[in-house]
C-alpha positions in Angstrom: 0.0 0.0 0.0 1.3 3.4 -0.9 0.1 6.8 0.4 1.2 9.8 -1.6 0.5 13.4 -0.9 2.1 16.8 -1.7 5.0 17.7 0.4 3.3 20.8 1.9 0.5 18.6 3.4 2.8 16.9 6.0 0.3 17.2 8.9 -2.5 15.7 6.8 -0.1 13.0 5.6 0.7 12.1 9.2 -3.0 12.0 10.2 -3.9 9.8 7.2 -0.9 7.5 7.9 -1.9 7.0 11.5 -5.5 6.3 10.6 -4.5 3.7 8.0 -2.1 2.0 10.5 -4.9 1.7 13.1 -7.3 0.3 10.4 -4.7 -2.3 9.4 -4.2 -3.3 13.0 -7.9 -4.0 13.5 -8.2 -5.8 10.2 -5.6 -8.3 11.3 -7.8 -9.5 14.2 -11.2 -9.5 12.4 -12.7 -12.9 11.9 -12.7 -14.5 8.5 -16.2 -15.0 7.0 -17.1 -18.4 5.4 -17.1 -17.1 1.9 -13.7 -15.4 2.5 -12.3 -18.6 3.9 -13.5 -20.5 0.8 -11.8 -18.0 -1.5 -8.6 -17.9 0.5 -8.2 -21.6 0.7 -9.7 -22.3 -2.7 -12.3 -24.8 -1.3 -15.9 -25.4 -2.0 -18.7 -24.8 0.5 -19.3 -28.5 0.8 -15.6 -29.0 1.8 -15.9 -26.2 4.3 -19.0 -27.7 5.9 -17.4 -31.2 6.0 -14.1 -30.0 7.4 -15.8 -27.8 10.0 -18.0 -30.8 11.1 -15.0 -33.2 11.6 -12.8 -30.5 13.3 -10.2 -29.8 10.6 -11.5 -26.2 10.3 -11.9 -24.6 13.7 -14.5 -22.0 14.2 -14.0 -19.2 16.7 -17.7 -18.7 17.0 -20.8 -17.8 15.1 -22.4 -14.6 13.9 -26.1 -14.1 13.3 -27.2 -11.5 10.8 -30.7 -10.3 9.9 -30.4 -9.7 6.2 -32.6 -7.1 4.5 -35.5 -8.7 2.7 -35.4 -12.0 4.6 -37.8 -13.1 7.3 -35.2 -15.2 9.2 -31.8 -14.4 10.5 -28.8 -16.2 9.1 -26.2 -17.8 11.5 -22.8 -18.8 10.2 -19.4 -19.8 11.6 -16.4 -17.4 11.5 -12.7 -18.4 11.6 -9.5 -17.1 13.1 -7.3 -15.4 10.4 -4.2 -17.0 11.9 -5.8 -20.5 11.7 -6.7 -19.9 8.0 -3.2 -18.6 7.3 -1.7 -21.7 8.9 -3.9 -24.0 6.8 -2.9 -22.1 3.7 0.8 -22.1 4.5 0.9 -25.9 5.1 -1.3 -26.6 2.1 -3.7 -28.7 4.2 -6.7 -28.6 1.8 -4.9 -30.7 -0.8 -3.8 -33.2 2.0 -7.4 -33.3 3.3 -8.8 -33.9 -0.2 -6.4 -36.9 -0.6 -7.6 -38.3 2.8 -11.2 -37.8 1.9 -10.7 -39.6 -1.4 -9.1 -42.5 0.4 -12.0 -42.6 2.9 -14.5 -42.6 0.0 -12.7 -45.5 -1.6 -12.6 -47.4 1.7 -16.4 -46.7 2.3 -17.2 -47.9 -1.2 -15.2 -51.1 -0.8 -16.9 -51.7 2.6 -20.3 -51.0 1.1 -19.7 -53.4 -1.8 -18.7 -56.1 0.7 -21.8 -55.6 2.8 -24.0 -55.7 -0.4 -22.3 -58.9 -1.5 -23.1 -60.5 2.0 -26.6 -59.2 1.8 -27.1 -60.6 -1.7 -25.6 -64.0 -0.6 -28.0 -64.1 2.4 -31.1 -63.2 0.3 -30.1 -65.7 -2.4 -30.2 -68.5 0.1 -33.8 -67.5 1.1 -34.8 -67.6 -2.6 -33.2 -71.0 -3.1 -35.3 -72.5 -0.3 -38.6 -71.4 -1.8 -39.3 -68.8 0.8 -42.9 -69.6 1.7 -44.1 -71.0 -1.6 -43.8 -74.6 -0.7 -46.5 -76.1 1.6 -43.9 -78.3 3.1 -42.2 -75.2 4.6 -44.7 -75.3 7.5 -43.7 -78.8 8.3 -41.1 -79.2 11.1 -37.6 -79.7 9.7 -35.7 -82.8 10.7 -33.0 -82.3 13.4 -29.6 -83.1 11.8 -26.5 -83.6 13.8 -23.6 -81.2 12.9 -25.9 -78.8 11.1 -24.6 -75.8 13.0 -21.0 -76.7 12.1 -21.8 -76.5 8.4 -23.7 -73.3 8.9 -20.7 -71.7 10.8 -18.3 -72.7 8.1 -20.5 -71.0 5.5 -21.0 -74.2 3.5 -24.8 -73.9 3.6 -26.2 -71.1 1.4 
């Protein structure tokens, strides 16, 4: 930032310089708004919400604003500028994105495994004739060792 004035306005220059210095001191401690944090860190609002929820982004509090033309007030989290600067300096958003991608891959793999187990369980019900056969109501014979086969997964 550069302040230029004529040489004969030294008193006005000093007053303006002091005013600007005070403003810059207060700017450094103002909280960062959500949209500003997204712009500074180059993240999406979905990422901001996700990372705020799991504690990666740390809020210093909330602000509530009654906007003109709206019937309800809007409440949002604000962030410490030093925390945002630290995240930016250490390039944490790219690291967090990689971790999130690994988590998504793991969740998909786990979900596919659960779906396969569910399909296998439902397939065995279909194979037995699930209620269509009148003999289903008849008591089943007691077979020795039946539980051992079932525990090994040999019966499907």
